[in-house]
N, C-alpha and C positions, 0 to 999 in steps of 0.2 A: 165215477160213483163208488170207487173202491175205497173202503175205509182206510186201508194203509196208505193210498195215494194222498187222501185229504190230511192224514197225519203229517206226511212228509212236507206237503205245501203249506200247511199251517206253521210248521216249525221254521221253514224258510222265511215266511212272512214275518214271524216274531223276530227272528234273528236280524232281519233288515231293519225292523223298527227299533230294536234294541240298539244297533250300530248308530242310527240316526240320533237317538236320545243321547247315547254317549258322546257324540260329536258336538252337539249343541251345549251339553253340560261343560265339555272342555273349553269351548269358546267363552261361556259365561265366566268360567275361573280364570281364563287368561286376560279378558279385557280390563277388569279392575286393576290387575297387576300392571298392565302396560299404562293405564291412566295414572295410577298411583306414581309409576316411575317417572312419567312426564312432569306430574305436579311437583314431585320431589326435586326434579331437576330445576324447575322454575324457582322453587323456593331457595334452592342452593345458589342460584344466580343472584336472587334478591338479597340473600344474607352476605354474598360477597360484595354486592354493591354498597350495602350499609356499612360494612366493615371498611371499605375503602373510604367512604366519606367521613367516617369517625376518625380513621387514621389521619387523613389530611386536616380535619379540624384540630386534632390535637397538635400536629406540626405547626399550623398557623399560630395557634395559641402560644406555643413555645417560642416562636419567632417574635411575637408582639409582646410578650411578657418581659419585664426588665430582668437583665442578666445579674446573677449573683456576683458582687464585686465590682459591677459597673460604676463608672463615676456619675451616671444619670440615675437619679433615684426618683421614685414616684412622689409627685407633689401632694402635700396635704390639702384638705379643703379650705384651710385658712389661707395658705399660699395662693390657691387659685382665686380666692375672693380678693386678695390684695392685688393680684395682677389684673383682674377685671377692673378694680377701681383705679388703677394706675392708667389703664387704657382709656377709661372714661374721662379722666381728668386731662389727659393729654389731648383728647378730642375736644373738650370744652375749652381748653387753652387756644387751639386752633380756630374755633368757631369765634371766640372773642377777638382775636388778632384779625380774622377776616372781616368781622363787623366794623372794626375801627378802620381798617384800610379801605373798606367800601366807603365809610362815611367821609374820610379824607378826601377820596376821589371825587365824591358828590360836591363837597365844598369847594374843590379846586374848579370843578365845572361851572358852579354857580359864579365864582369869582371872575372867570373868563367871560360868562355871559353878561354879567353887570358892567365889566370893564370895557369889553370890546364891542358890546352891542347896545346895550341900554343907554349908557352915558353918551356914546357918540350920537345916537339918535336924538336924545334930549338936547344936546348941544347944538344940533343943526336946527332945531325948532321948525320942523317941516310941517307945512299947512295940512290940515285934515289927516294928520298922523297921530293917533292917540297911544303914546308910548305906555302910560300906565294901564290903560285898558288892555293893551296887548300882553303885557307881562305881569299884570295883576300885582300881588304883593310878594313878588319873588325875592325881593330884598329882605323882607321879614322872614321868608323861608330860610334865606341864608344865615340870618342871625340865630334863628332857633336851632338850626342844624350845627352851627358852630358851638352853641351852648351844650348840645347833646355830646359832641366830640369831646368838649372840655370835661364834662362830668365822667365820661367813659375813661379818659386818661387819668383823671384823678382817682378813680375806683381801681385802676389796674397798675399804675406806676408805682414801684416799690412795694408792691403788695403780693403775697405769695398767692399762687392761684387758687388754693382752697378758700382764701379769704376774700376773693374778688366777688363782690356782690353786685352783679349786672342788673338784676331785676329792679332793684331799688333805684337805679338811675332812671329807668323808663317810667317807673311810678312817680318819681319826683318831677319829671319834665312832661308828663302825660297831658296836663292842662293846656300848657302853651303849645304843644305839638298839635293837639286837637283844634284849638282856636286858629291857629295859623293855617293849617291845611284845610280846615273848613271853608275859608275864604278862598283860597287858591282853587280848590275843587269846584266851588260854587261858580266861579268866573271862567273856568276853563272852556266850556263850550262856546261862550261868547267870544273869548279870545281867539279860538280856532276859526270861527266864522270870520272875525275881523281880519285875521291873516290872509284867509282866502281872498277876501275883497281887495287887500292891499296887493296881492300878487297879480291881480287883473290890471292894476295901474302900473304903466311901464316906469314912470318916475319913482313911485314908491317901491316898486320891486328892485330897481337899481340901488336903492339906499340899502335895502336888506342884503342884496347880493354883494355890496361892498363890505357889510359887516361879516358875512360868512367868509369872505375872502380874507379878512383880517384875522379871523379865528383860525383859519387853515394855516 
């Protein structure tokens, strides 16, 4: 109850409270500094990473760029266009050559079929064997195919590639091709059914086997 004692105790409490406030204030001043230092370190790392990438990109561009005094120079747009045209023309020439070679092989196969199969079967005059029904108008197919090949050769022989007009050939022979193959396709299913029936007859089947052997 002594006033003096109260004064001393109050001063002690005030001193303890003051120390606590000073400690908390010191922590608040320290934490942002630490956080800022950490953030600055992260940004420093990021800046170094971007710098590395920039340097690598510059070196790559230097390697890809044409060297001064080099024998290889950058091509102009006109030169690029000419190169594309040359490649397209070379491809066109190959396609035309393949088309003609395929047509030649097709006609050769038709020749074999007519000579080694159709004619021998006709000459044998086999009863109940309809040669024309089995092979339809294949001889007319051979004729129109030979005409197509002749027109293709005419359009390409001694003619510079840029002047070879192949589309006109197909337009010219469009009518005969359509008329011929229309008949062949119309009778195709019937011919297939007829062949199946002939293969069930052992005698007729043997005649077909002989023709196939001759082809081989």
